[in-house]
N, C-alpha and C positions, 0 to 999 in steps of 0.2 A: 384293347380298345383304345384309341386315343381320345381324351376330352378336350374340350376347347376351354379356353381360358374364361367362359361365361360359365361354361360347367362347372368348372373347378371353383368358381366364386361360388355358386349357386350351394358346392358341397360344403363349401367353409361357412356360409349363413347355415346349413342344415346343421352341423357339429356345433356350431357355437348356441342356436338355439336347444339341439336335443341332447349335446353332452356324448353323443357316440363318435366313435374314430369315422377318420375321413373313409378309411376300409369297409368298415361296416355301412355307411352311407353308400357307397359305391355298390357293394352286395347286395343291398337291399333294392336299389334299382335295376341291377344287373337282373334280379330275382323278379322286378314287376315285368320288365320289358319278355322274359320268358314267359310269362303268365300272358301276356299281350299276344304274342305270335303263336301260342297253344290254342288261344281263343279264335285267332286268325285260321288257324288252320282247321279248326273243328266249325268254322264259319258260323262263332258267334260273339256278340258285342263286348268288350273289355268292361267289366264293372270296377271300376277303382275306390274302394270306402272312404269316402268324405268326400271325394273329388267330385266323381260323376260317370258316366257311360261313355266311353271311349268305342266310336265304329271306325273301321278301316275298311275300304274297298278297293280294290285292285281293278287299276284301270288300263293297265296293261305298261310295256316297256318303250322307253323312249332312247334316242341316241343323241347325246349330249356333247360337243368336244370330243366325239369319235368314241365315248363310252357309253357302253347300255345302263340306263338309270330305270330305276321301277318308278312307275308313277302311281299315287297313291290319293283316295281322298279322304282324309280324315275327317269327323265330326265328333264334336263334344257336349254333352248335355251335360253341365254343371247339376252336383248334388244340391241339396234344397238349405243344406247347410252354409254352403257357399253362398246361394243368392240372398239368405238370411243376412250374413255378415255385411255383405256388398250394400245390402239394401240399410241395414242401419248406418255403415258408416255414410254412405248418401246423405242421408238424414242427420248425419251428425249426433246418433245417439250412440251411449256407451254401448258397445257391442262384445259378443262372444269373444273377440280376437284380444281386445284389452283385458276382460278377463284372465284367457287364457297364459296371456305373456303376465298378468300381476302374480297368479298363481304359480308359475314357472320360477320368476323373480324370488317371491316368497319362500319355495320350499327351496330354492337355491343357497340363500341367504341363512336359512336355519339348518344346512346341511355343514355349511361354510362355517358357520358360528359354534356349532358343536365340537 
């Protein structure tokens, strides 16, 4: 599967934050896609840990530029954790994201300085 420049930038950011290789990150997302497809086949919503619930509804096929394309409706209900962080950011409070980043930086520096 060919990925876009935006997707490649996202993978690079994930690599920088996590320390995982580009291939490990691509594999993780490929596995998530497979699980979402399995859920769709079983007519279930997809629960994405710490992200939320993804619902996929198949609406039919469309012909666009002489090519058949699937028409889907996706809805996403964010996890309470995401809602909490967004609320903290909007309220200009120290938030969970800052705490996570501080912890990652501290752990990285401790490893690096050992």
